[in-house]
N, C-alpha and C positions, 0 to 999 in steps of 0.2 A: 432421473437416473443418471449417474456419473459413469461415463465410459472409462474402462481401465485398459483398453486396447492400446498397445504401444508398438510403433513401427520398429522393425528390426534393423533398418538401415538409416537411422537418424544421422544427420550431420551435426556433430557436437559443437561445431563452431558457428553454425547458422542459427540465428534466433527464430524460435517458433512464436508467432504472434496470433492471438485469437481472442474472440469475445464469446463468453459463455452466456447462457440464458440467465434471467433473474431467478436466483435460487434462494433457498432458506439459508440461515446462518450456518447450520450444520453442513449443508451441501457445499457451500463456499469454502469453509475451512477445511473440510475433508479433501476437496479438490486440491487446494494448495499443499496440504500435507502429503498427498500422494505424489504431487508434482516434485516436491523437494526430494522425496525418496527416490523417485525415478531418475531425476537429474543426477543425484549423487551416485546412483548405480550405473550411470551411463546409458540408461534406457530411453531417456528423452534429452533433447537439446536444451540449451538455456531457453527459458520461456517467459514471455510477457503476456499477461492476461488482463483483459478489461471485464468488469463484472458489476452487477447490481444485485438488489435484494428483493425477494418476492413478498416480503412483509416488513413493517417497521421493526428494526432490530438494533439492539445495543451490542457492540462487540467490546470486549475488555481484554487487557493485556495479560500475558502469561504470568506476570508477577502479581496480578490482582485476584481478588476473591469475590464471588457474588455475595457473600455474607457481608462484605464491607460496602457494597454498592446498591443493595436492594432498595434503599430509600430514594435513590436517584434514578432507578429504572422504572419507567411508567408501567403500570399494572398490565396494560394491554399490549406491551411490546415483548418480542422474543429477546433472548439474551444468549450470547455464545462467547466462549473464550477463544482468543486468537493464539496461534503459536508464536507470534511476535510479541515484543514488549510494548511499552507505552501505556497510555491511559485509555479510558472508555471513550467510545465514539458512537454517536447516534446516526444510524443509517436510515435515510428515508428516500430522498430523491438524489442522493449523491452518486457520483461515478467513482468506482473503486478500481484499483489496478494493482497487480502484483508482478514482481520480477523474481525469477529463480535462476541462479547461475552458480557455477563452480568457481572456486578460487583460481585467479589468473585469466578468467574469461575476458576477452576484449569486447568492447572498449571500457569496461568498468575499471575504476582506479585500482591500483595495486593495494593500497592501504584501506583497511576497514573503516577508519575514521572519515574517509573521503566519500564513501558510497552514498550517504544520505544527501550530501550537498550535490553530488553529480546527478542523482535521480531527480531532485527537486529543481535543479537548474534546467533540465530538459522540460519538465512540466511548465516552468516559468516561460519558456520560449513559446509554448502553445497558448499561454494566457495573455502575454504582452500585446498581441494585436487587438485584443478585446477591451482591455482597460489597463490602467497603470497598476503594476504589482511589483513585489520585490521579495528577496530572501530576507528572513529575519536575521537581525544582528544581535550581539550580546545585550545591547541596551533595550531591545524589544522583549527580552525574557525577564520574567519575574524574579526578583531577588529573594522572595519568600514563597516559593511554589507550594501548592498543596501537596500533602503526602501522597506518594505514589499509589497507596492503597485506594484512594478515592479520587484520583486526578481525572479531570475531564480533558481529553486531548485538545479539543478545539477552543478551550477558554484560556489556555496557557501555552503560548508559543515557546518553542525551543529553537536553538540556532539552526538556520537553513530551512525552516518552515517557509511556506509561501504566504505572504501577507498582502491584503488589499487594504491600504491605509493601515489601521491598527488591527484589522480583523484577519485571523488565520483562515485561509481557504484551502490549503493543502497541507496535510500532515501524514505521517506514516511511522512505521516501526520496522525493525529488522530482527532476524534471528539467524543463528548459525547452527548447522548440523554437520559436524566434522568439517569437510572442506567445501560445503555447499551453503549458499546464503538464500534467504527469502526476505523480500521486502513486501509489505502490504501498506497501501496508502489510500487515502480518500480525498476527493475533490468536492468541496461543499459550496453551494450557492452559485454555481454557474449553470444556467439553464439554456444556454445557446444550443439550438438543435444540432449543429455540426461540431460541437466541442469534442466529442469522443473521436471523431475523425481527425480533428486538429491535433489532439493529443497523440493519437496513434501515429500520425505523420511525423510529429516531432521526434518520437522515439525511434521510428524507422530510420530517420535521417541520422540520429545520434548513434544508433546501434550499428549502422553501416559505415560509420566513420573509421 
């Protein structure tokens, strides 16, 4: 069950940070959609959420169609469309996180083109103490990417994804609803027990800057 209770005295400049239970794809996407609506209407402050999945699930971008992806989705996996863009993502043991904020919210960059780099730079700070990683550069990106209709997010890095060697380990996508933004991302292949705490601490530090 997803709670829709909203505090009437929210501080719109103070970030709300929470971890939700492992939910189904529909529950996770519904929660983020309700959050962006509430943030836009001023009923919730900017929100950072960490979440997982209750069953193996493929999420796919808002510009993709399940009709184009059915051959790639395992028969025993659930599938759900995200409100954000990008390619399909396989969710099993990954840690996911979403940020929702209104235009001009500090300390997010002013320009939309800089949001992705800023968010992934914070994630990189949590990863660096564990092993060597970096943000993807232009030369890391395919010059002949798969068509968006069937693109697999984690097989084709784009600029500012987080890479371990040549392997993409953090990817995400954005959407905009009027003056409000939603980012949804996935961290793959990091099983360190305290990693969620590390990532949360990195964002707390960055969001308090």
